[in-house]
C-alpha positions in Angstrom: -64.5 -64.5 -10.1 -66.9 -66.1 -12.6 -70.6 -66.7 -12.9 -71.9 -69.5 -15.1 -75.2 -68.6 -16.7 -77.0 -71.2 -18.7 -80.3 -71.2 -20.6 -82.5 -74.0 -21.3 -84.8 -74.1 -24.4 -88.1 -75.8 -24.6 -88.3 -78.7 -27.0 -90.9 -77.0 -28.9 -89.5 -73.5 -29.4 -86.5 -71.0 -29.1 -87.7 -68.7 -26.2 -85.7 -68.4 -23.0 -87.3 -69.4 -19.7 -88.5 -66.5 -17.6 -87.0 -68.0 -14.5 -83.5 -67.9 -15.9 -83.9 -64.4 -17.1 -84.9 -63.2 -13.7 -81.9 -65.0 -12.1 -79.5 -63.4 -14.6 -80.8 -59.9 -13.8 -80.5 -60.4 -10.0 -76.9 -61.8 -10.4 -75.8 -58.8 -12.6 -77.2 -56.3 -10.1 -75.4 -58.1 -7.1 -72.1 -58.2 -9.1 -72.4 -54.5 -9.8 -73.0 -53.6 -6.2 -70.0 -55.8 -5.2 -67.7 -54.1 -7.7 -68.8 -50.6 -6.7 -68.1 -51.4 -3.0 -64.6 -52.6 -3.9 -63.9 -49.5 -5.9 -65.2 -47.1 -3.2 -63.1 -48.8 -0.4 -59.7 -48.4 -2.2 -57.8 -45.3 -0.8 -57.3 -42.4 -3.0 -54.0 -43.1 -4.9 -53.1 -39.5 -5.1 -53.3 -38.9 -1.3 -51.2 -42.0 -0.7 -48.5 -40.8 -3.0 -48.4 -37.4 -1.4 -47.8 -38.9 2.0 -45.2 -41.2 0.7 -43.4 -38.5 -1.1 -43.5 -36.2 1.9 -42.1 -38.9 4.2 -39.5 -39.8 1.7 -38.4 -36.2 1.3 -38.2 -35.7 5.0 -36.0 -38.7 5.4 -33.8 -37.5 2.5 -33.5 -34.0 4.0 -32.9 -35.0 7.6 -29.1 -35.6 7.1 -28.8 -32.4 5.2 -30.6 -30.4 7.9 -28.5 -32.0 10.6 -25.3 -31.3 8.6 -26.4 -27.7 8.2 -27.1 -27.4 11.9 -23.7 -28.8 12.8 -22.0 -26.5 10.3 -23.9 -23.5 11.7 -23.0 -24.6 15.2 -19.3 -24.9 14.2 -19.3 -21.5 12.5 -21.0 -19.9 15.5 -18.5 -21.5 17.9 -15.6 -20.4 15.6 -16.9 -16.9 15.6 -17.2 -16.5 19.4 -13.6 -15.6 20.1 -13.4 -13.2 17.3 -16.7 -11.6 18.2 -15.5 -11.3 21.8 -12.3 -9.7 20.7 -14.1 -7.3 18.3 -16.6 -6.4 21.1 -13.8 -5.6 23.5 -12.1 -3.4 20.9 -15.4 -1.6 20.2 -16.0 -1.0 23.9 -12.5 0.3 24.4 -12.7 2.6 21.4 -16.2 3.8 22.5 -14.9 4.4 26.0 -12.0 6.4 24.8 -14.2 8.4 22.4 -16.6 9.2 25.2 -13.7 10.2 27.5 -12.4 12.5 24.8 -15.8 14.2 24.4 -16.1 14.5 28.2 -12.6 15.9 28.3 -13.4 18.5 25.6 -16.6 19.5 27.5 -14.8 19.7 30.8 -12.0 21.7 29.2 -14.6 24.2 27.9 -16.1 24.4 31.4 -12.7 24.9 33.0 -11.7 27.8 30.7 -11.1 30.0 33.7 -8.5 32.4 34.9 -7.8 33.3 38.5 -7.6 36.8 39.7 -5.4 37.9 42.6 -7.9 37.0 45.3 -8.1 33.4 44.0 -11.7 33.5 42.8 -12.5 31.9 39.4 -13.6 34.3 36.6 -15.2 32.7 33.6 -13.8 33.6 30.2 -15.1 33.0 26.7 -13.0 30.4 24.9 -14.3 28.7 21.8 -14.0 25.0 21.3 -11.8 25.7 18.3 -9.3 27.3 20.5 -9.2 24.3 22.7 -8.6 22.1 19.7 -5.7 24.3 18.7 -3.7 23.1 21.8 -0.5 21.3 20.8 -1.0 17.6 20.8 1.8 15.8 22.6 2.5 12.4 24.2 3.2 13.6 27.7 3.9 16.7 29.7 6.5 16.4 32.5 6.3 19.1 35.1 9.3 19.3 37.4 8.2 20.9 40.6 10.8 23.4 41.8 11.2 26.3 44.2 13.0 29.7 44.2 15.9 28.2 46.2 16.5 25.2 44.0 18.7 26.7 41.2 21.5 24.2 41.8 19.0 21.3 41.6 17.7 22.6 38.3 21.2 23.0 36.9 22.0 19.4 38.0 19.0 18.1 36.0 19.9 20.2 33.0 23.4 18.8 33.0 22.2 15.2 33.2 18.8 13.7 32.1 16.9 16.8 30.8 17.8 17.9 27.2 18.6 21.6 26.7 18.1 24.2 24.0 17.4 22.8 20.5 17.4 19.2 21.8 14.6 20.1 24.1 12.5 21.7 21.4 13.3 18.8 19.0 12.2 16.3 21.6 8.9 18.2 21.9 8.4 18.4 18.1 9.5 14.9 17.1 8.5 12.8 20.1 5.7 14.8 21.7 7.6 15.0 25.0 7.4 18.3 26.9 9.6 19.0 29.9 9.3 22.1 32.1 10.3 23.3 35.5 7.1 24.4 37.3 7.1 27.4 39.6 4.7 30.1 40.7 5.5 33.6 42.0 6.5 35.1 45.3 4.2 36.8 47.8 5.3 40.1 46.3 5.0 39.6 42.5 7.8 41.3 40.5 10.2 41.1 43.4 13.8 39.9 43.4 12.9 36.2 43.4 10.6 36.6 40.4 13.1 38.6 38.5 15.7 35.9 39.1 13.4 33.3 37.6 12.6 35.6 34.7 16.3 35.8 33.9 16.8 32.0 34.2 13.8 31.4 32.0 15.1 33.8 29.3 18.4 31.8 29.3 17.0 28.3 29.2 13.3 28.7 28.1 12.3 25.6 30.1 9.8 27.0 32.7 6.1 26.7 33.2 4.9 29.7 35.2 1.9 29.3 37.5 -0.5 31.8 39.0 0.3 30.5 42.4 2.1 31.9 45.5 5.0 29.6 46.3 5.2 28.0 49.8 6.0 24.6 51.2 2.6 24.2 52.7 0.9 25.0 49.4 2.1 22.0 47.5 -1.4 20.5 47.1 -2.7 23.8 45.6 0.4 24.0 43.4 -0.3 20.5 42.1 -3.9 21.4 41.3 -2.8 24.6 39.4 -0.1 22.7 37.6 -2.4 20.2 36.1 -5.0 22.8 35.3 -2.4 25.0 33.5 -0.9 22.1 31.7 -4.3 20.8 30.4 -5.1 24.3 29.1 -1.8 24.6 27.3 -1.1 21.1 25.9 -3.4 18.3 24.8 -1.4 15.4 26.2 -2.1 11.7 26.7 -0.4 11.9 30.1 0.7 14.5 32.6 3.6 13.8 34.9 4.6 15.4 38.2 8.2 14.9 39.4 10.2 16.5 42.1 13.5 18.3 41.2 15.6 16.0 43.3 14.7 12.8 41.4 16.6 11.1 38.6 14.5 10.2 35.6 15.2 8.2 32.5 12.9 9.7 29.9 13.1 6.8 27.5 12.0 4.3 30.2 9.2 6.7 31.3 8.0 6.8 27.7 7.9 3.0 27.3 6.1 2.7 30.6 3.4 5.1 29.7 3.0 3.7 26.1 1.8 0.4 27.6 -1.2 2.2 29.1 -2.0 4.6 26.3 -5.3 3.0 25.3 -6.7 3.2 28.8 -8.9 6.3 29.6 -8.3 6.7 33.3 -5.0 5.6 34.8 -3.0 6.7 37.8 0.5 5.4 37.6 3.1 5.6 40.3 4.9 3.8 43.1 1.9 3.0 45.2 2.1 3.0 49.0 0.0 3.2 52.1 1.8 5.0 55.0 0.6 5.7 58.5 -1.6 8.8 59.3 0.6 10.8 61.6 -1.6 12.5 64.3 1.3 13.8 66.5 1.9 17.5 66.1 5.3 18.8 65.3 6.5 15.7 63.3 7.2 15.7 59.6 4.1 14.9 57.5 1.8 15.6 60.3 -1.9 15.2 59.3 -4.1 17.8 61.1 -7.2 16.0 59.8 -6.1 12.6 61.0 -9.5 11.9 62.6 -11.0 11.6 59.1 -9.1 8.4 58.6 -10.5 6.5 61.5 -8.8 5.5 64.7 -5.3 6.8 65.6 -2.7 4.5 64.1 -4.7 3.8 60.9 -3.1 4.0 57.4 -3.9 6.1 54.4 -5.6 4.6 51.4 -3.4 3.4 48.6 -1.8 6.3 46.7 1.3 7.1 44.6 4.3 8.5 46.4 4.8 12.2 45.6 8.3 12.0 44.1 7.0 11.0 40.7 3.7 9.9 39.2 1.7 10.2 36.0 -2.1 10.6 35.3 -4.0 10.3 32.1 -5.7 13.2 30.3 -9.2 12.6 31.8 -7.9 12.7 35.3 -5.9 15.9 34.7 -9.0 17.5 33.2 -11.1 16.3 36.1 -8.7 18.1 38.5 -8.9 21.2 36.4 -12.7 21.3 36.3 -13.1 20.6 40.0 -10.1 22.2 41.5 -12.1 24.6 43.6 -14.1 21.7 45.1 -11.3 19.2 45.7 -10.2 19.0 49.3 -6.5 19.5 50.0 -4.8 17.6 52.9 -1.5 18.5 54.4 0.4 16.1 52.1 0.3 16.6 48.4 0.5 12.9 47.5 -2.4 12.1 49.9 -4.5 14.9 48.4 -4.0 13.6 44.9 -4.9 10.0 45.9 -8.0 11.3 47.7 -9.3 13.0 44.5 -9.3 9.6 42.7 -10.3 7.2 45.4 -14.0 7.4 44.6 -13.6 7.5 40.8 -13.5 4.7 38.2 -9.7 4.9 38.0 -7.1 2.2 37.5 -4.3 2.4 40.0 -1.1 1.0 38.5 1.7 0.2 40.9 4.8 0.8 38.6 7.8 -0.3 40.6 10.4 1.1 38.1 9.3 4.5 39.3 10.6 4.0 42.8 14.1 2.5 42.5 16.7 3.5 45.0 20.0 5.2 44.1 23.2 3.2 43.5 23.7 0.3 44.0 20.0 -0.5 43.5 19.4 1.3 40.2 23.0 0.6 39.1 22.5 -3.2 39.3 19.3 -2.9 37.3 20.9 -0.8 34.7 23.8 -3.3 34.3 21.2 -6.0 33.8 19.7 -4.1 30.9 16.6 -2.9 32.8 17.2 0.7 33.7 14.8 2.3 36.2 12.4 4.9 35.1 13.1 7.0 38.2 15.5 6.8 41.2 15.6 8.5 44.6 16.4 7.8 48.3 13.4 7.0 50.5 15.2 8.4 53.5 15.4 11.8 51.9 12.1 11.6 49.9 14.4 12.3 46.9 18.1 12.0 46.1 20.0 13.0 49.2 22.1 16.1 48.4 20.8 15.8 44.8 22.6 18.9 43.5 25.9 17.2 44.2 25.0 13.6 43.5 22.8 13.8 40.4 25.7 13.4 38.1 26.9 10.3 39.9 23.5 8.7 39.8 23.1 9.6 36.1 26.5 8.0 35.2 25.7 4.8 37.1 21.9 4.5 36.5 21.2 6.5 33.3 19.8 4.8 30.2 22.0 6.7 27.8 21.5 10.0 26.2 20.2 8.6 23.0 17.7 6.2 24.6 14.7 8.5 24.4 15.3 9.1 20.7 15.1 5.4 19.9 11.8 4.8 21.6 8.7 4.0 19.5 5.3 4.8 20.9 
C-alpha cells in the first residue's frame, strides 16, 4: 500500500498550502485506523499454537494409547486361565480349612461317653487333647461278631498284615486296620473273655461300648465312626464286613484320588427295592416312608464296604443320637447323607465279584479294591474260600508298601 503526498509551493514564497496539510492529516489518521483494525483482527498466535500442539500430541499419542490398550487386553486375557485356576485352588483350600475347623469344633462337642443306659454324658476334653490324636491316612474297621473267629483268622492269613507289619503299616503309611466288636448282653461273660484273649494275642481289635446283635448294625456303625473319630484323626474312615476280600494298596490309591475333597461318600452305589413284605430278608418296617409300595431306596453304598471322609464321620459322631436308624445299616448311612452337601462317588472297583471276575481283572493288571459275592452279600463260605480268592485276585503282599499318597 502506498500513498503519494505532494506539496505545491506558491511562486512567491516557501509555505505549504493549508489544503494539502489538512489532506495529509486526514490520510494519516485513516491509515492508522486501518492498520489497527488489521492488527486487532489477527488471532492470538499463542492460542493457535496451543491448539495445534494439543491436536498434534493427541494424534501422536493415539497409536501409543491403542497399543497400550491392546497390550493390556492381551495381558488380561492371558491371566484369565491362571486367575481361574488360582481362584479354584483358593476356594478348595478355604473349603478344606473351614471343614477342618468345623471338624475340630464338632469333635469338641462330641466329646462324650455313654453310660450303661445309653444316655450321653458330657465330659471335659480340651482341644489340645483332640489335637493329640494320631494323624493317619485312613482307619479301616472290619465289622465282626463273636461267632466269626474263623472269618477273622482267614483275613489275618491273607490280606491283613499281622504283628509288627501291622504296626509298621500304621506308622509308615498311616493305615490303621482293626476288627470292630462290642460286648455281649452280659459284659464280662464267656464271649467277652474270648475276645479279650484273642485281642491279647493279635492286638488288632477296636472295642466298642455297644451290645452286639444282628439287628443293631446301624447303631454299631454309628458307634464305630464316633469311636474311631475320637481315637484317630484320619482323612477317611472305612467300614468293611469280615467276609469281604480287600486289596489295601488299591484301596489306598482309590482314596488318595479324593483326598483334597472335604465331604465324600465312596462305595459301590446301588438303589434296591424297599421290601414291605414281613418275614423276608431285608424287610423294611418303615417302608411307607419311601412312598408307594414297590418304590426303590435313594442311591446309597452297598454295606459290604464303603469309605467316608473325616467331616462325614465327625457329623455322625456329633449327631448320632438324632440320626434315624432304619432296619438296614447301609440304608441308614445313606439316609444320613441324603440331605447334606456330600459328593457320592460310585467306585466300581469296590464291588467286584469273586473269581473269575476279580481274577480276570487282576491278570489284566487292574486288581479290584474289594471282592465279594452278591448272592451271599459277601464271599460265600468266606472262612474256607478267602485263601483261594486272595491267591487269584490279590494285588501282592508288597503292593501296599509301594503306594505313594
